[in-house]
Backbone as CSV, one residue per row, in Angstrom:
resi,resn,N_x,N_y,N_z,CA_x,CA_y,CA_z,C_x,C_y,C_z
1,MET,28.003,-7.260,19.854,28.370,-6.047,20.560,29.883,-5.883,20.503
2,THR,30.337,-4.705,20.148,31.774,-4.473,20.033,32.320,-3.908,21.330
3,THR,33.565,-4.239,21.601,34.236,-3.708,22.774,34.882,-2.388,22.391
4,LYS,34.624,-1.373,23.167,35.167,-0.061,22.865,36.469,0.139,23.624
5,THR,37.351,0.868,23.003,38.625,1.179,23.637,38.535,2.532,24.319
6,THR,39.535,2.829,25.106,39.598,4.142,25.758,39.566,5.249,24.721
7,HIS,40.270,5.032,23.612,40.295,6.035,22.540,38.891,6.280,21.998
8,ASP,38.124,5.211,21.819,36.750,5.355,21.313,35.898,6.186,22.273
9,TYR,36.048,5.905,23.565,35.292,6.667,24.569,35.722,8.130,24.581
10,LEU,37.009,8.390,24.440,37.500,9.770,24.420,36.978,10.524,23.200
11,VAL,36.983,9.879,22.059,36.475,10.518,20.835,34.992,10.826,20.989
12,ARG,34.246,9.884,21.527,32.805,10.115,21.721,32.556,11.225,22.731
13,LEU,33.360,11.274,23.786,33.216,12.340,24.784,33.464,13.697,24.158
14,ARG,34.499,13.802,23.331,34.774,15.069,22.643,33.589,15.465,21.772
15,ASP,33.052,14.510,21.023,31.917,14.798,20.146,30.684,15.219,20.943
16,VAL,30.448,14.567,22.077,29.287,14.908,22.910,29.440,16.316,23.482
17,ILE,30.645,16.692,23.876,30.880,18.037,24.406,30.611,19.082,23.332
18,LEU,31.014,18.806,22.113,30.740,19.740,21.007,29.238,19.810,20.717
19,GLU,28.571,18.652,20.746,27.120,18.631,20.545,26.409,19.401,21.648
20,GLU,26.901,19.235,22.863,26.313,19.907,24.024,26.325,21.428,23.823
21,ARG,27.443,21.961,23.349,27.540,23.402,23.120,26.568,23.854,22.039
22,GLU,26.458,23.077,20.965,25.537,23.452,19.891,24.088,23.440,20.376
23,HIS,23.729,22.454,21.171,22.361,22.410,21.716,22.113,23.601,22.639
24,ALA,23.117,23.974,23.417,22.971,25.115,24.324,22.813,26.412,23.531
25,LYS,23.541,26.540,22.442,23.474,27.771,21.646,22.104,27.972,21.007
26,VAL,21.450,26.878,20.631,20.128,27.006,20.000,19.001,26.768,20.998
27,LEU,19.364,26.636,22.289,18.408,26.449,23.379,17.525,25.215,23.194
28,ASP,18.111,24.134,22.682,17.408,22.860,22.552,17.623,22.088,23.850
29,MET,16.760,22.345,24.831,16.958,21.829,26.184,16.835,20.305,26.274
30,ASP,15.953,19.712,25.490,15.808,18.257,25.538,17.074,17.571,25.033
31,SER,17.579,18.030,23.905,18.811,17.453,23.358,19.997,17.761,24.251
32,LEU,20.007,18.937,24.869,21.083,19.298,25.792,21.088,18.359,26.991
33,ALA,19.917,18.061,27.521,19.829,17.150,28.669,20.312,15.750,28.290
34,GLU,19.960,15.301,27.098,20.426,13.990,26.633,21.945,13.964,26.485
35,ALA,22.494,15.023,25.914,23.946,15.103,25.737,24.654,15.134,27.086
36,MET,24.096,15.870,28.031,24.703,15.933,29.356,24.664,14.570,30.045
37,GLN,23.573,13.848,29.872,23.458,12.508,30.460,24.501,11.573,29.852
38,GLU,24.638,11.618,28.535,25.634,10.771,27.874,27.048,11.151,28.306
39,LYS,27.281,12.451,28.442,28.599,12.912,28.891,28.913,12.385,30.285
40,GLU,27.953,12.428,31.171,28.155,11.915,32.532,28.470,10.424,32.516
41,GLU,27.763,9.671,31.668,28.021,8.238,31.570,29.431,7.963,31.054
42,LEU,29.841,8.721,30.043,31.190,8.545,29.491,32.259,8.898,30.521
43,ILE,32.015,9.947,31.280,32.984,10.348,32.304,33.101,9.276,33.373
44,GLN,31.984,8.662,33.733,32.028,7.585,34.725,32.812,6.387,34.196
45,ILE,32.647,6.075,32.927,33.405,4.972,32.326,34.891,5.315,32.313
46,LEU,35.205,6.541,31.901,36.610,6.951,31.785,37.264,7.207,33.135
47,ALA,36.480,7.315,34.196,37.046,7.552,35.524,37.901,6.380,35.988
48,HIS,37.670,5.208,35.416,38.427,4.016,35.801,39.759,3.903,35.062
49,VAL,39.986,4.783,34.099,41.240,4.757,33.342,42.280,5.557,34.123
50,HIS,43.381,4.915,34.436,44.427,5.573,35.218,45.651,5.926,34.383
51,HIS,45.759,5.365,33.203,46.921,5.638,32.354,46.450,5.827,30.913
52,LEU,46.852,6.929,30.303,46.509,7.205,28.910,47.723,6.951,28.029
53,ASP,47.464,6.415,26.859,48.529,6.276,25.870,48.929,7.667,25.400
54,ALA,50.124,7.779,24.900,50.621,9.071,24.420,49.738,9.614,23.301
55,ALA,49.207,8.729,22.470,48.348,9.161,21.357,47.026,9.731,21.865
56,ASP,46.571,9.288,23.035,45.289,9.752,23.569,45.413,11.039,24.386
57,LYS,46.608,11.438,24.719,46.779,12.655,25.522,46.346,13.897,24.759
58,GLU,46.563,13.894,23.455,46.155,15.047,22.653,44.638,15.211,22.655
59,ILE,43.914,14.115,22.503,42.446,14.201,22.517,41.949,14.559,23.913
60,ALA,42.647,14.092,24.947,42.260,14.452,26.324,42.439,15.952,26.536
61,ASP,43.503,16.530,25.974,43.705,17.978,26.069,42.604,18.730,25.320
62,THR,42.217,18.194,24.171,41.131,18.815,23.400,39.831,18.768,24.195
63,ILE,39.571,17.639,24.842,38.363,17.498,25.664,38.380,18.519,26.798
64,ARG,39.513,18.656,27.460,39.631,19.625,28.555,39.366,21.040,28.041
65,HIS,39.950,21.380,26.899,39.781,22.721,26.319,38.312,22.980,25.949
66,GLU,37.695,22.030,25.259,36.302,22.211,24.825,35.345,22.254,26.017
67,ASN,35.622,21.469,27.030,34.767,21.477,28.216,34.877,22.814,28.942
68,ARG,36.076,23.381,28.974,36.253,24.713,29.581,35.541,25.777,28.766
69,ARG,35.554,25.640,27.446,34.806,26.585,26.599,33.324,26.537,26.933
70,ASN,32.799,25.317,27.091,31.386,25.182,27.464,31.125,25.818,28.827
71,ALA,32.011,25.563,29.778,31.836,26.129,31.120,31.840,27.657,31.049
72,TYR,32.734,28.233,30.242,32.774,29.686,30.095,31.474,30.196,29.465
73,LEU,30.973,29.485,28.459,29.707,29.872,27.824,28.581,29.890,28.842
74,TYR,28.490,28.828,29.660,27.427,28.748,30.663,27.582,29.837,31.718
75,LYS,28.814,30.081,32.158,29.047,31.096,33.190,28.723,32.493,32.658
76,ALA,29.158,32.784,31.441,28.879,34.094,30.847,27.383,34.289,30.633
77,THR,26.706,33.260,30.184,25.265,33.346,29.957,24.516,33.544,31.266
78,LEU,24.927,32.812,32.292,24.293,32.971,33.601,24.498,34.388,34.132
79,GLY,25.687,34.936,33.956,25.948,36.322,34.377,25.062,37.301,33.621
80,TRP,24.908,37.078,32.328,24.062,37.953,31.522,22.617,37.863,31.992
81,ILE,22.143,36.669,32.294,20.764,36.501,32.777,20.590,37.207,34.119
82,ARG,21.566,37.067,35.013,21.479,37.742,36.313,21.440,39.260,36.146
83,GLU,22.292,39.794,35.277,22.281,41.240,35.038,20.945,41.692,34.480
84,THR,20.390,40.915,33.577,19.095,41.260,32.986,17.997,41.254,34.046
85,MET,18.007,40.236,34.910,16.993,40.169,35.964,17.160,41.316,36.959
86,GLU,18.396,41.689,37.265,18.621,42.829,38.154,18.092,44.110,37.521
87,PHE,18.326,44.257,36.206,17.840,45.441,35.510,16.324,45.527,35.598
88,PHE,15.637,44.422,35.337,14.183,44.439,35.369,13.642,44.529,36.790
89,GLY,14.459,44.246,37.781,14.018,44.335,39.166,14.225,45.700,39.787
90,LYS,14.952,46.564,39.096,15.209,47.894,39.653,13.972,48.776,39.531
91,ARG,13.983,49.821,40.339,12.884,50.791,40.275,12.917,51.489,38.932
92,THR,11.772,51.572,38.312,11.695,52.281,37.040,11.204,53.704,37.228
93,VAL,10.594,53.987,38.369,10.108,55.329,38.647,10.833,55.823,39.893
94,VAL,11.551,56.908,39.743,12.263,57.458,40.888,11.303,58.270,41.736
95,SER,11.743,58.567,42.922,10.932,59.422,43.785,10.760,60.776,43.108
96,SER,9.635,61.374,43.355,9.370,62.678,42.741,9.312,63.752,43.825
97,TYR,9.064,64.962,43.410,9.056,66.097,44.339,7.628,66.550,44.611
98,SER,7.401,66.996,45.836,6.094,67.542,46.206,6.077,69.035,45.890
99,ALA,4.943,69.663,46.189,4.793,71.088,45.904,5.778,71.930,46.701
100,ASP,6.190,71.456,47.893,7.143,72.231,48.691,8.583,71.741,48.501
101,ALA,8.844,71.088,47.371,10.173,70.620,46.972,10.697,69.478,47.836
102,GLY,9.823,68.824,48.569,10.238,67.643,49.331,10.123,66.395,48.466
103,MET,10.881,65.364,48.826,10.862,64.115,48.060,9.626,63.289,48.448
104,ILE,8.969,62.751,47.457,7.838,61.861,47.666,8.234,60.495,47.110
105,ASN,8.165,59.502,47.961,8.470,58.148,47.489,7.340,57.658,46.610
106,SER,7.698,57.070,45.496,6.678,56.580,44.580,6.051,55.310,45.131
107,LYS,4.837,55.072,44.741,4.110,53.886,45.187,4.441,52.664,44.312
108,ILE,5.110,52.877,43.196,5.419,51.797,42.255,6.690,51.096,42.711
109,ASN,6.649,49.762,42.743,7.838,49.048,43.181,8.880,48.931,42.084
110,GLY,8.521,49.254,40.840,9.489,49.314,39.772,9.774,47.999,39.079
111,ARG,9.160,46.942,39.453,9.451,45.652,38.822,8.720,45.581,37.479
112,LEU,9.503,45.556,36.430,8.907,45.473,35.095,8.289,44.095,34.848
113,LEU,8.755,43.091,35.583,8.255,41.741,35.391,7.280,41.333,36.484
114,SER,6.595,42.299,37.090,5.688,41.984,38.203,4.402,41.326,37.741
115,GLY,4.064,41.473,36.467,2.823,40.903,35.961,1.667,41.881,36.062
116,LYS,1.898,43.042,36.654,0.855,44.051,36.782,0.975,45.060,35.653
117,VAL,-0.159,45.578,35.252,-0.164,46.574,34.180,-0.482,47.919,34.773
């Protein structure tokens, strides 16, 4: 068994973050969960490091940048999903008018995803 250095852990963390984004983009949830688990383990190992060598600061900056990119991807995707669900939850049939020009509330709740035909 080889002893890994902080640099080795940082390089692997960067690679896992990049893999994580690729799995998320293709919706490979099993591989994404594995990558997230490995990332958490690496972060726990690296949490004990209090001083980085000057050579490792560049890779740490890259890790921070790539992790923020992933966070932005997840946040943007979640927002898009919420907007889509709100759209499908809105009324699709507006109130109509009666013979005497009064408003009649429709009986349809408007949920396109209600499961009813």
